[in-house]
N, C-alpha and C positions, 0 to 999 in steps of 0.2 A: 364440423362446427361444434363448439362446446355447448352442451345443453344448458338452458337457463335454470339457475337455482331458484326454486320457488321462494325459499326463505329470503333471498336477497331482494326479491321484488315486493315483499310485504311493505305496506305503509305503516307508519307508527300507530300504535294502538289507540292513541288519543288524537289522531290527525283531524278528525271531524271538528274538534273543539278549537282548532286554530282559526276558525271562521266566526266572526262576530254575529252575523245574522243567524247562523245555525244555533249559537248559544242562546240568543234571545228567543228564537222560535222554540227551542227545547224547554227553556224556562217557562214560557207561556203554556206549552203543552203539558208540562209537569203539573203546574197549578190547576189547569183545567181538568186533568184526569183525577187529581186529588179531590176536586170538588164533586165531580160526577160520581166517583166511588163512594164518597161520604153520603151523597144523596141516595145512592142505590141501597146501601145498608139501611138507612132510615126508612126508605119506602118499603123495602121488603119486610122489615119487622113491623112497621106501622100497619100495612095492609093485612098481614097475616094475623096480627093482634086484633084487628077490627072484625075479621070475618071467619078466621080459622079454616078457610077453604083453599086447597091447593089451586083450584081453578082461578081464584082471584089473583094469585101470583102470576098465572099464565097471561092474564089480561095486561099486566104491567109490561111484559115483553112485547105483546102484540101492539099496544098503543104506541110504542116507540119505533117499531119496525115498519108499520104500514105507511107512514109518511115517506120514509126513505124509498120504499118500493114504488110508491106511486109517483114520486117526484124525480126519480133517478135520471131520466133522460134530460130533464131540465137542469138539475143541479150540476151535472157534468158539463153541460154546455156553458153554464154560467162560469164554472171554474176555468174553462178554456177561453172565455171572452173577456173576463174582468180580472182586475188585480186581486190575486188570491189572498194577500195579507188583509186587504180591506174586507173581503168576504168573511174571513175568520173573525175579524174584529166585530163585525155586525152580529155574527152568531154568538160570540162570547157575551156581548152586551145583552142580547135577547135571553140567553140562558141565565145570566145574572138575575134579570127580572123574574124569570120563571121560578128560580129557586126561592126568591123572596116571596113569590106567590104561594109556594108550598108551605113556607113558614107561616104565612098568614092563615092558610087553611088549617094548619095544625093548631094554631092558637084558637081558632074559631071552633074546633072540634068537628070539622066537616067529615063526611063519609068518604067512601072510596070513589064515587062518581066524579066529583071535582078534581080529585087527584089524577084520575085517568085523563081528564081534559087537559090538565097542565102537561102531562107526559106526552100527549099528542103534540103540543106546542114544542116541547123539547125535542121530539122526534123530527119535526120540521127543521128546527135549527141545526140538528146534527146531520140531517140530509144534505144541507148546503156546506156544512163544516167539513165533512169527511173528504169529498173529492178535492176541495181547495187545499186542505192540509196535506193529504197524501201526495198530490202532484207538485207541491212546493219544494219538498226536500231536495230533489235533484238540482234545483236552481240555487241552493245555498252552499254547495260544496263542489269542488272540481270532480270530474268523473272518476279519477283514481281514488278519491276518498269516499265515494258514494257507498260501497258496501260497508265500510266502517261506520258511516253515518247511519245507515239502516240498522246496524247492530246496536249502536248506542241509543238510537231513537227507540227501538224496541225495549232495550234494557231499562231506560229511564221511564218508559211507560209502565213497565212491570214494577219498577220501584215504587211508582205512585200507586200501583195496584196493591202493593204491600201496605203502604202507610195509610192510604185513604180509607179502606174498610176498617182498619184498626182504629183510626181516629174517630170514624163514624160510630163504630160500636161502643167505644169507650165513652164518647160524648153522650150518646143516647142513654147508656146505663147511668152515667154520672148525673145527668140532669132530668132523668125520668121521662123523656119524651123527645120527639124529633125536631122541635122548633129550633133549638140552637144548632143542631147539625145542619139544617138547611141554611141558616144564616152564615155559618162558617163556610159552607160550600159556595154561597154567593160571593163571599169575600175573596175566596180563592179564584173564582171565575173573573172577578173584577181585576185582580192582579194580573191574570193572563191577558186581559184586554190592554192593560197599561204596557206590558212588555212588548206586545205586538206593535203598539203605537210608537215605540222607540226604533223599530226596524226601518231600514231604508227601503225605498220603493223598489220592488222587484219587477224588472221589465218583462212584459208579456210578448209572445211571438206575434208577428204581424198577421192580421187576418184579412184574407181576400175573399173567402168563400161566403156566400149568403147563408142566412139561417133558413134551413129547409128541414123537412122531415128526414131527409137523407143525412144531413149533417148531425141532426139530433141523435140519430140511431147509429152513427158511425162507430161509437164505442162498442155497442152490442155486436156489430158485425166484426169488428177487429178481434174481440175476444172469441167469438164463435169460430173464426178462421184460424186462430193461433192455438194449436193443440197444447202447447206447453202452458200458456197462460190459462186457457180454459181448464185444463187438467188440474193445475195448481189451486185455482180459486174454487173450483167445484169440489175438490177433495176437502178443503177446509169447510165448505158449506155442509156437506153431508156428514162428515166426521163429527163436527161440533154440534150440528143440528141433532144428531142422534145421541152423541156421548156427553154433551154438556149437561151439568147438573146444578148450575149456579142458582137457578130459580127455586130449587128445592132446599137450598141451604138453610133458610129459616126453619123449615120443618125438621131437618136433621139437628140443628142446634137446639131447638125447643123440645121436640117430642121424641127423638131417637137418642140423642146424646144428653138430653135433659140438662141443658145449660141456658145461659142468658144471652143478651145482646153482645156481650164481649166475645162469647164463643162464635157468634155469627161473624163478627169482624175478623176473628182469627181464621175461620174456615174460608172466608172470602179472600183473605190475604195469602193463604198457604200456596195456591197455585202461582201467585206472583212472586213469592219467595223463590220457588224453584226456577221460575222463568228468569228472575233477575240474576241469580247466580249463574245460570246457563248463559245469559247474555254477556256477562263479564268474561266467562270462559271463551265464548265465541269471538269477543273482541281481541283477546290475547292469542287465540288459536282459531282463526277463521276457517270456515269450511272451504277447502281448496279443491277437492276432488269428490266425485260421485254425489253431488248435491241432491239430485233427484231421488236416488235410492235411499239416502239418509233421511230425507224428508218423509218418504213413505214409511220407513222403519219407525220413525218417531211418532207418526200418527197412529201406528199400531200400538206403540207403547202408551199413547194417550188413552186408547180404548181399554187396554189392560188395567191401567191405573184407575180408570173410572169404575170398572167392575169391582176392584178391591175396595174402593171407597164405598160403593153401594152396599157391600156386604158387611162393612166394618161396624162394630158397636163400641170400639175403643177410640177415645178422642185423639190420642197420640197417633195411632195407626191411620186414622182419617186424615190428620194433618200431613203425614208422610205421603199417603197416597195422592192427595191433592197437590203436594209439592212436585211429585213425579209427573203428574198430569201437566202441570205448568211448565216444567222443564222440557218435556217432550213437545209441547205446543210452541215453545219459544223457538226451537229449531225450525219447525214448520213455518212460523211467522217470518223469521229472517229470510228463509229461502224463498217463500212466496212473495214477500214484499220486494226483494231484490229482483226476482224474475219479472214481476209485473212492471216495475219502473224501468229496469234496464231494457226490456224488450219492447217498450212503447215509445214512440217519438214524442217529444215535448208538446207538440201541437195537439196531440191526442190524449195526453195524460189525464186531463180533467175528466173526459168522458169515459175513458177506460177505468179510472179510479172510481167513478160513480157506479159503474157496473160491479167493480170489486167490492164497494161498500154495501151494495145490495146483497151480495153473497155473504159478506161478513155479518151484516145485520140479520140476514136470514138465519145464519148459523148461531148468532148470539140471542137476539131478541125473539125471533121466531122459534129458536131452540128452547127458549124459556117457556114460550106458549106450549110447545110440544111436550116439554117435561111436566108442566102443570096439568095439562090435559090427560096425559097417560098416567100420571100419579093419581088423579081423580078417578080414573077408570080402573086401574090395576093395582094401585098401591105405590107408595113412594119408593121403597127399596126395589120392587120389581121394575119400576120405570127406569131407574138408574142402571141396573144390571142389563136389562134388555138393550138400552142405549149403548152401553159399552160393547156388547156383542155385535150390535149393528155397525159400530165403527170398525171393528176388525173385519167384518164382511166387506165394507166399503173399500178398505185398503186392498184386500185381495182382488176385488173387482177392478180397481184402478190400475193395479199392476198389469192386468191383462188388457184393459181398455185404452190406456194412455202410455204406450211404450216410449214415446218421445220424452215424456216427463220423467219416466224411470231412468232413461239413458242420459239425462242432463249431467254433465260432468262439472266443468268450471262455470261459475255464475257469470263471470265477466265475458265469457265467450258467447253468451246469449245476447244477440244484438237485434234491434228492430230492422225490418226490411227496408231497403233503400229504394 
């Protein structure tokens, strides 16, 4: 029998965009990420300008992470029971109001306490948004186009991560405060709501099981028992928890690189630039073999780039290091996202995605808390360098502890149990 030519089996590199609902979904998600990233730049600069303490930047991340951690078993269940587009619309409407509340607080000259309270509300909205959003993508495209959809979804997210912080930093500097930034972010979130309202209703799987503690915790058990999924999302958790330095970028921009809000926007955008370029490359040349090994190698590169950034005193070198960090992380994101969604039955995707979102939130928002706390205790540069070294240690440990993840070859061959 003649062997199958892998190149002949490739789908067109723009195949995901052949589907109307995917286009509307991605447009909404693009606007939403633009809004949240503009908000993040404004909050980081505003909080550090008010207090000058790294620990206060740590509380920004914790305020957004705790709701997701506390509500995860409920938010995943909601995503598996109710129409996911409607859940997302409700969350976008809530986040629009919360961003307007931040603008009102900035106009009033409020301190950091009310800002944290609003961020807790944003964390609650994001806790419901994440599982619904993640578990919706497989329903928008046919299975053969799903890896392409994951790649483009991640690439567009990273593109928004480039533009959003830059817009936020420039607007903050141009208008001398965060008020307009929050108002623009609210407008972007409202636009996301409108695009979702144009989507057709996405049918949900029929439900026959009652709501019990067992069904609520089914996602946790599924992840625990699947070594490939557990290894992939736990790798992201510990690698980014230790190696992430985003919470400390206001300190680097202001006190180490001696620049202004525009520099903070550029630093926050740099990882997304690397990730966006890598995303386009992956769309043109998708990962076809040795996906698990490539994921582990790129997480190691993420740690090495973090160390270089931590030690850098040159603005250009710092941007390059962060771009490398983003490029490496993009490969990990694409592989992990595809593994989690492909290896999970649709009836379980909301609950498994909720567990995944807790891991992602822990790596991002809790990682910001860890960075701010260690920077307060040991110093900013020391915190970043130690975190990068910790990421390299995690990769070495995972190579030994999760051999099934390391041996994953073709993503499409990873299927949920029948």
